Residue, then its C-alpha position, 0 to 999 in steps of 0.5 A: m471511440q475510446p472506451r471510458v472507465l468510471v473509477p470510484v474511490t472513497n480515499p485516493l490515498g496510500g496504496i490505492r493512490t499508488y495502484m491507480l497511478y501505476n496501473m492506470k497510467h499503462l491502461h491509459g496508454a492502451g487506449f482506455r480513458f478514465t473518469f475518477l469519482s471521489e469525495r470533494g476535498e484536499l485528497f482528491e485535489r492532490f490526486k487530480k494533479d497527479v493525473a493532470d497530464w493524462d489526456g481525456t481524463d475527467f472527474e466527478e465529485s460527491p459532496s464533502g463529508g457525505g459518506s457512502l450515501a452521498m457517493l451512492r447518489t453521485v454514482r447513480a446520477v453519473l451512471a444515469q447521465r453518462q455512458f461507460s464501458l466499465i466501472h473499476s471501483q477501488g476498495l470494498a467500500a467503494g465497490t459496495v456503493v457501486s454494486a448498489a448503484n449499478y444493481f439494475r443498470r448492470v454496467p460491467h463492474l470490476m472491483t479491486l480489494h486493497d485491504v484485509i479485514v482483521p479485528m483491528n481493521d474491521i468494517p467501521g461503525r455499528f451493525k457490522w454484521l448487517k453491513k457485511k451481509v449487505a456488502a456480500f449480497v450486492t457485491r456478488r453482482a460485480n463481474v470480477i473481484v480482484p484482490v491484490s494478493k492471495d492473502c487478501e483473497m483468502n481473507h475476504r473469502t473467509i469474511f464473505p463465504s457467499w462469494n465462493r458460490g458465485p456468480v461473481r468471479i474472484q481473480t487475484i492479480r498481485n499488485g506491483i511497483d513501477v520498477e523502471k521508475i524506482v530504478r531510474s530514481h535510484e540511479t539518479a541518486l547514485a549519480h549525485p552523491e552530494t545529495m546522499t547526506l542522511r548519515s552525515d545529517l544524523k551525525l552517525n558513527e561509522g559503525t552505527l547501522l541505519g534502519g528505515f521505517f517509512g510506513r505511516f504512523m498508524p496502528q497497522k504499521g506496528f511502530d509501537y512494537l518497534v519502539e519496544a524492540l528498540a528498548i530491548l536493544a538498548r538494554r542489551g547494549y546495542e544503543n550505539r550500534f543501531h539508529l532508526v530513521a522514520t519519515a514524518d507523517e502529519n496525517g497519522f499518529q506521529r505525535e502519540y508514537m513520538d511521545a512514546v519514544r521520548k519516554n525512554p531516553a535511550v530509545a529517543s537517542m536511537v530514533s530520528l525523523v526526516p521530512t516526508v518525501g515523494d520519492i522513496a528510492p533515495l532514502l531507501t538507498q541510504v539505509d542499511v535495512l528496511v524495517m516493516p513491523s506491520l500487523w497486516e498488509a494487503c500487499g507490501l509494496l514498500a518491501m518490493e521497492a526495497m528488494v528491487l533496490g537490493v536493500p535488506v528487509i526485516g518484515s513481519d510475518c503478517l497477512g499480505l507481507r509474508e506473501i511478498l517476503a516468502g522465498t526472499p532473503s528477508s527476515t520475517p519476525q513474528h508480527a505483534n511481537a517486540s521480542s521477536l523483532a528485537e531478535a531479528l534486529m540484533a541478528f542483523i546488527e551482528n551480521p549486516s551483510p547486504e549480499p543476499a539482498r543484492q543477489y536477489q535484486e534481479t529476481a525482485r525486479k522480474n517478480f514485482d514489476v507492475q507490468i505483470a499486473v497491468d497485462a492481467l488487468l488489460e486482459l480483464y478490461r478487454e474481456i468484460a468491458r461493454 
């Protein structure tokens, strides 16, 4: 009988969705079968389609809009009705719910942490101190907590010092990307140059460098600091030497950020939006540099993808991203600092050599391959699964 894993997740979106698709595809191939549990709604329906071809996969739903309490009841009911070899919760919120629902049942529980806790990204709602105490208390009963980066680990050890005293084990397994898939997509794009029309579509001059901002329009991604940096570039005469392309994000703060762009005509002339794409490789292939002015990350997957394709990266020195960019040819301006970001952009414009990034490409493909994380997760699964 194949071991079955319950995977509770509050929002199968962004990095969590990518993590599950990249890692669990391989774990599924190793013989594990998954039951995904999330709140009923459009996000979960989209995710179901992503894994529709994984045989033996099924789904459980908590009521829409019910929040943590509804998920707690659903997890408790599912654990009472079905047998699982392992629970692999995704994120602190889901991990806390599972730890409470599983407190007396003691099904082996692995909890992956996908974010960091900073003042702008604190536990939501009132009574934060109480919520943190409850989270710290119940999650200590998990078997293993798996942060996706060392920065993520140290951040949570600081927020939840009781974890340092056990009995829970903390084992960082750095996130990775599907290198084979992104390289294959890149090669397909290169084989069809007629599809590589970004520069011509934007009507850019030959001497204009193209930067890409492919993060979501949300405070974490630092787009407002990038707008300020572009204003500095315009004042210093770089208006026609650099252009920024961003992918549309109907679920974020696109309208507010683009309103800020339009307030400065010089900046507005330097920024263009293109439709969101499911496959980022063809877009990355067409830009001269990826710009990531993030304020925090758990693990900068987009930077990994760019480096695997040999695309230069200008990424901030924030938590989670600095760890990924350390030891690479990337530029790391100070986070939340528009002047520092502008200086990094101007330095690239004056010397836009792609060679360092291309020379690092093979190293990136070895260091960031998701198979490294899959092997470590598979070892954990086999160790703690019932």
